[in-house]
C-alpha positions as CSV (number, residue, x, y, z in Angstrom):
1,X,113.5,45.7,91.8
2,X,113.7,43.0,94.5
3,X,111.6,39.9,95.0
4,X,109.2,41.6,97.4
5,X,108.5,44.5,95.1
6,X,107.8,42.1,92.2
7,X,105.4,40.1,94.3
8,X,103.7,43.3,95.5
9,X,103.2,44.3,91.8
10,X,101.9,40.8,91.0
11,X,99.2,41.2,93.7
12,X,98.2,44.6,92.3
13,X,97.8,43.0,88.8
14,X,95.7,40.2,90.2
15,X,93.2,42.8,91.5
16,X,92.5,43.9,87.9
17,X,89.6,42.3,86.1
18,X,90.7,39.2,84.1
19,X,89.8,39.6,80.4
20,X,90.9,36.4,78.8
21,X,92.9,36.5,75.6
22,X,91.1,36.0,72.3
23,X,87.6,36.5,73.7
24,X,85.1,39.0,72.3
25,X,85.7,41.4,75.1
26,X,89.5,41.1,74.7
27,X,89.2,42.0,71.0
28,X,86.9,44.9,71.8
29,X,89.3,46.4,74.2
30,X,92.1,46.2,71.7
31,X,90.2,48.0,68.9
32,X,91.4,51.5,69.6
33,X,94.5,50.6,71.6
34,X,98.1,49.9,70.5
35,X,99.3,46.7,72.1
36,X,102.8,45.4,72.9
37,X,102.7,42.8,70.2
38,X,102.6,45.6,67.6
39,X,105.0,47.9,69.3
40,X,107.9,47.1,67.0
41,X,105.9,47.9,63.9
42,X,104.5,51.1,65.5
43,X,108.1,52.3,66.1
44,X,109.5,51.4,62.7
45,X,106.6,51.9,60.3
46,X,103.7,53.6,62.1
47,X,101.9,54.6,58.9
48,X,101.9,51.1,57.5
49,X,100.6,49.7,60.8
50,X,97.8,52.2,61.0
51,X,96.7,51.3,57.4
52,X,96.6,47.6,58.4
53,X,94.6,48.3,61.5
54,X,92.1,50.5,59.8
55,X,91.3,47.8,57.2
56,X,89.2,46.1,59.9
57,X,90.8,42.8,59.2
58,X,89.9,39.7,61.2
59,X,90.5,36.0,60.7
60,X,90.2,32.7,62.3
61,X,93.4,31.6,63.9
62,X,92.5,27.9,63.3
63,X,92.7,28.6,59.5
64,X,96.3,29.7,59.7
65,X,98.7,26.8,60.6
66,X,101.3,29.0,62.4
67,X,98.7,30.6,64.6
68,X,96.9,27.3,65.3
69,X,100.2,25.7,66.2
70,X,101.2,28.5,68.6
71,X,97.8,28.6,70.3
72,X,97.7,24.8,70.7
73,X,101.1,24.4,72.2
74,X,101.3,27.6,74.4
75,X,99.6,26.0,77.4
76,X,102.0,23.0,77.2
77,X,105.0,25.3,77.0
78,X,103.8,27.2,80.1
79,X,103.3,23.9,82.0
80,X,106.8,22.7,81.0
81,X,108.3,26.1,82.1
82,X,106.5,25.8,85.4
83,X,107.7,22.3,85.9
84,X,111.4,23.1,85.1
85,X,111.4,26.2,87.2
86,X,109.3,24.8,90.1
87,X,107.0,27.8,90.0
88,X,103.4,28.7,89.2
89,X,102.5,30.8,86.2
90,X,99.6,33.2,86.7
91,X,97.3,33.9,83.8
92,X,96.4,37.4,82.7
93,X,94.4,38.9,79.8
94,X,94.7,42.4,78.5
95,X,96.3,44.7,81.0
96,X,96.3,48.5,80.7
97,X,98.3,51.0,82.7
98,X,96.7,54.3,83.6
99,X,100.0,56.1,83.2
100,X,100.4,54.9,79.5
101,X,97.7,56.3,77.3
102,X,96.2,54.1,74.5
103,X,98.5,51.2,75.2
104,X,98.1,47.7,76.6
105,X,99.6,44.3,76.8
106,X,98.6,40.7,77.2
107,X,101.5,38.8,78.8
108,X,101.5,35.0,78.5
109,X,101.9,34.8,82.3
110,X,103.7,36.0,85.4
111,X,105.2,33.7,87.9
112,X,104.6,33.8,91.6
113,X,108.0,35.4,91.9
114,X,106.9,38.3,89.7
115,X,108.8,37.1,86.6
116,X,107.0,37.8,83.3
117,X,107.1,35.1,80.6
118,X,106.7,35.4,76.9
119,X,106.1,32.1,75.1
120,X,106.9,31.4,71.5
121,X,106.4,28.0,69.8
122,X,107.6,28.6,66.2
123,X,105.9,26.7,63.5
124,X,109.0,26.8,61.2
125,X,111.4,29.5,62.4
126,X,114.6,28.1,63.7
127,X,115.3,28.7,67.4
128,X,118.8,30.2,68.0
129,X,120.3,30.6,71.4
130,X,121.1,34.3,72.3
131,X,118.9,35.5,69.4
132,X,115.7,37.3,70.1
133,X,113.8,38.8,67.1
134,X,113.5,42.6,67.5
135,X,109.7,42.3,67.3
136,X,109.6,40.2,70.4
137,X,112.2,42.2,72.2
138,X,110.0,45.3,71.9
139,X,106.9,43.3,72.7
140,X,108.4,42.3,76.1
141,X,109.6,45.8,76.8
142,X,106.0,47.0,76.3
143,X,104.7,44.2,78.5
144,X,107.1,45.0,81.3
145,X,106.3,48.7,81.1
146,X,102.5,48.1,81.4
147,X,102.9,45.6,84.3
148,X,105.7,47.6,86.0
149,X,108.0,44.6,86.2
150,X,111.6,44.5,85.4
151,X,112.4,40.9,84.3
152,X,110.9,38.7,81.5
153,X,111.8,35.2,80.5
154,X,111.6,34.7,76.7
155,X,110.8,31.0,76.3
156,X,110.9,29.3,72.9
157,X,109.8,25.7,72.4
158,X,110.3,23.4,69.5
159,X,107.6,20.8,69.4
160,X,107.2,18.1,66.8
161,X,104.1,16.0,66.1
162,X,104.2,12.2,65.6
163,X,102.0,10.5,63.0
164,X,100.3,7.9,65.2
165,X,100.3,6.1,68.4
166,X,103.0,3.6,67.4
167,X,105.4,6.4,66.5
168,X,104.6,8.1,69.8
169,X,105.5,4.9,71.7
170,X,108.7,4.4,69.7
171,X,109.9,8.0,69.9
172,X,109.1,9.0,73.4
173,X,111.3,8.2,76.4
174,X,112.1,9.7,79.8
175,X,114.6,12.1,78.2
176,X,111.8,14.0,76.3
177,X,108.8,15.8,77.4
178,X,105.9,14.3,75.5
179,X,102.1,14.0,75.5
180,X,98.9,13.8,73.6
181,X,96.4,16.5,72.7
182,X,92.7,15.8,72.0
183,X,91.4,18.4,69.5
184,X,87.6,18.7,69.3
185,X,85.4,20.1,66.6
186,X,84.4,23.1,68.7
187,X,88.1,24.2,68.6
188,X,88.9,23.2,72.1
189,X,91.7,21.1,73.4
190,X,92.3,18.6,76.2
191,X,95.9,17.9,77.2
192,X,97.4,14.8,78.7
193,X,99.9,15.2,81.6
194,X,103.2,15.8,79.9
195,X,105.5,14.2,82.4
196,X,103.8,10.9,82.9
197,X,104.4,7.5,81.3
198,X,103.3,7.3,77.6
199,X,101.1,4.3,78.3
200,X,99.2,6.3,80.9
201,X,98.8,9.2,78.4
202,X,97.4,6.8,75.8
203,X,95.0,5.2,78.3
204,X,93.9,8.6,79.5
205,X,93.3,10.2,76.1
206,X,91.7,7.3,74.4
207,X,88.7,7.9,76.7
208,X,87.7,10.9,74.7
209,X,85.4,10.6,71.7
210,X,84.7,12.7,68.6
211,X,88.2,14.2,68.6
212,X,91.5,14.0,66.8
213,X,94.5,12.8,68.9
214,X,97.7,14.7,68.3
215,X,100.9,13.0,69.6
216,X,103.8,15.4,70.4
217,X,107.2,15.6,71.9
218,X,109.4,18.5,72.9
219,X,112.6,18.8,70.9
220,X,114.0,21.9,72.5
221,X,113.3,24.6,75.1
222,X,115.4,27.7,75.2
223,X,115.0,30.5,77.8
224,X,116.6,33.9,77.7
225,X,116.1,36.4,80.5
226,X,115.8,40.1,79.5
227,X,115.5,43.2,81.7
228,X,113.4,46.3,81.3
229,X,115.3,49.1,79.6
230,X,113.9,52.2,81.3
231,X,116.2,54.6,79.4
232,X,115.1,53.3,76.0
233,X,111.5,53.3,77.1
234,X,111.5,56.9,78.3
235,X,113.7,58.3,75.5
236,X,112.4,56.4,72.5
237,X,109.5,54.1,72.9
238,X,107.0,56.4,74.7
239,X,107.5,59.0,72.0
240,X,106.9,56.4,69.3
241,X,103.7,55.3,70.9
242,X,102.4,58.8,71.0
243,X,103.4,59.4,67.4
244,X,101.5,56.2,66.3
245,X,98.4,57.2,68.3
246,X,98.3,60.6,66.8
247,X,98.5,59.1,63.3
248,X,95.9,56.5,64.1
249,X,93.4,59.1,65.5
250,X,93.9,61.3,62.5
251,X,93.3,58.5,60.0
252,X,90.4,56.9,62.0
253,X,88.1,59.9,61.4
254,X,87.4,58.7,57.9
255,X,88.0,54.9,58.3
256,X,86.0,52.1,59.8
257,X,86.8,50.7,63.2
258,X,89.6,48.2,63.4
259,X,90.0,44.8,64.9
260,X,93.5,43.8,65.9
261,X,94.9,40.6,64.5
262,X,97.1,38.1,66.3
263,X,100.8,37.5,66.0
264,X,101.6,34.8,63.4
265,X,104.7,33.2,65.0
């Protein structure tokens, strides 16, 4: 697939209704649909995944440190990726493909060049170059299949938080991406500009009231590019999706509706 074809596909995706991630509508659409984030489990242990989904489990991502960490830092990671690669990342919600029944994907973004990105900001897991956990590899294969794209950048970022303003001033320099997050009681965030002088960040963020200021710096960013494996998709993954869906539909007849839960990395 060349650049022109990727950009043509991007335009088609932009024409789809935008259903933002982690909204009520987004969760509703995921209820009876396998999504790319669960593809690895659907392939390797479909019965266990069906049981988990049919328990109708939901929880607040703010109550789980790893989920809160990932949600909080994902927008920063996207901005850093955009800055490094001199590109714009377009936002998408849940995307479905009419040619793939009962399956959908919520990519973290797609660049203007038609490159999909998948962001991970591990809370504790060590980032290792050339290593992509199988769960995320299959997630990206599913996302590329749904969006009909052939390239995805797997981007991992290691962020650290600093205890206060003084440590932020002492630890941050021009060699590190850094910034401040204002966290409000209504579970929203405001972000400083990551590539400006720390003194300007402090001045900018101290204007906000009734919030907690979180000082951060980027320790590491690692990007690995993967391509769509059409042979594996056609010979293995599609069959596994259908098998999972058959199990799910059979079990659902006597079970309550399910609410999908988010990835905990």
